[in-house]
Structures are given as structure tokens and as C-alpha cells.
N, C-alpha and C positions, 0 to 999 in steps of 0.2 A: 324431191317429190313435192308436188303441189298439194297443199292441205285441202283445197276445194275440188279435188278430182272426184268425178262421179258423173251421173247421167243428168242431162237437163230434162225439163218437163216436156219439151218438144220431142226429144228422142224417145222418151217413154210413150208418148202419145202415138208416134209413128209405129213403134213396135206393137202396141195394142191394136192399132188400126190394121196392120198386116195380119195379125193373129185373127182378128174379127173377120176379115175378108176371106182368109183361108178356111176358117171354120164354116162360113156361109156357103162356100163352094163344096165342101166335103160332106157336111152333115146331112143334106138332103139325099145323098146317094147311099148312105149306110143301110137303110131298109132294103133297097134293091140288091145290094151286095149280100146281105144276110139271106134273102130269099134265094138268090142264085146258089149260095153255099148249101142251103138246105136241100134244094133240088138235086144238086150234084151228089150230096151225101145219100139221098134216097136212091138215086140211080146206082151208086156204087154198092149200096147195101143189097139191092136187087141182084146185081151182077155177082156179088160175093155169094149170096144164097144159092143162085143158080149153079155156080161153079162147084159147090160142095155136094150137090144132089147125086152125082155119080158115085162119089165115095160113100155117101149115106146108103145108097141102094146096095153097094157091094158089101159094106160092113154089116148091114142088117140082113143081107141075103134075101131081100124082098124087092119086088117091083114097085117103083114109085111112078104114078101117073099124074102128070101135071095138067089140070084143066082150069078153066076160068073159075069154077066153083072151089076147087081144091087149092088153088095157088096161094091165097092169103094164109091158110093154115099150114101148108107144107113149107112155104118160104118164110113165114113169120113176118109178114109185111104190115106196114102201118095202113091206116084207112085212107090217107091222102094219095095213095098210089092206085090208080085204076088200071087193071091188067086185062087185056083181051087176048085169048088164045083160040084160034080157029080150029086147029086140029090138036087132039091130045098129044102131049109129049111124054114118051114112055122111057123111063130109066130102068133098064133090066137089072135083075139081081146080080149079074156079073159085072155091073158098072158101065156097060155099054149103052149108048143112047143113039138112036137113029137120026136125031136132029129135029129141028122144027123152027117155027117162028112165033114170036109173040110181040105184041105192042103194049106200051104202057103210056099213061097220060099223067103228067105232072103240071099243075097250074095251067091247064088248057093247052099244053104243048104235047103232041103225040110223038113218041119215038119208037123205033122198031129195033128188036134184037133178033139176030139169027143165031141159033144154037147149032154149032158145027159138030158133026159126028167125028169120032166115035164117043167122045166124052161130053158132048154138048157144051163146048167152050163158047161162051157168049161173045158176040161181036156186034157192036152198035152199027146200025145201017144208016 
């Protein structure tokens, strides 16, 4: 075995340069990746909340009407999600819903959801 085995200064500098270039390419993209993750999370939270409304109406044996004004309270949404509902969406006490459409805006991008009867299963359009 060679008693002088190890890394030379040049080898260490090359490795540090490669790490520096890699981090220079990756770090500027991290905020965009984080924002995209937050948007996807907010969308999934909305879909999950919509999916449970039929069950809530059935278990409470009461009609739930989803309008633009009532949506944040009924769905428990955050303020960064702007929802537009043109026609009220009614979840009947027996858990049946006749369907409807709504749109929501996240960071300036508008997406639409179609709620398919009989249980208003959300589908992104």
C-alpha cells in the first residue's frame, strides 16, 4: 500500500467545481418547484373536500348548497383559492347531487372542475 495515497488538490478542486455548477443550476429552480407543489396541494385539498360533501349531507341528513359565498366555509378552504360557482350546487340529504361546474384560480391560473352526478365526483377539465 502506498503511504501517500489520497486526493490531490486538483482532484478536490474539480469535485468542488462540479458541486458548485450543479448547485448553481438546481437552486434557482427550488422556489418554482415549491410553488408548484403548493398549488397542487391546494387543488387536491379542494377535490378532497368536494368528494366528502355527499357523505356529509347523507350523515347529517341535511341539504348542503354550495355557492360562491358559502364555498370557503363549507369546504374549509384557504384564502389563496378563488372559487367561482355560476349555478348553486346542491347536495341533497340522501347524498345525491345533480352535478355542476365550478372554476377556481390559483396564482393567476384558472382551472375548471366538473362535478359528475349522482355523487358529484370531481373531474378536472
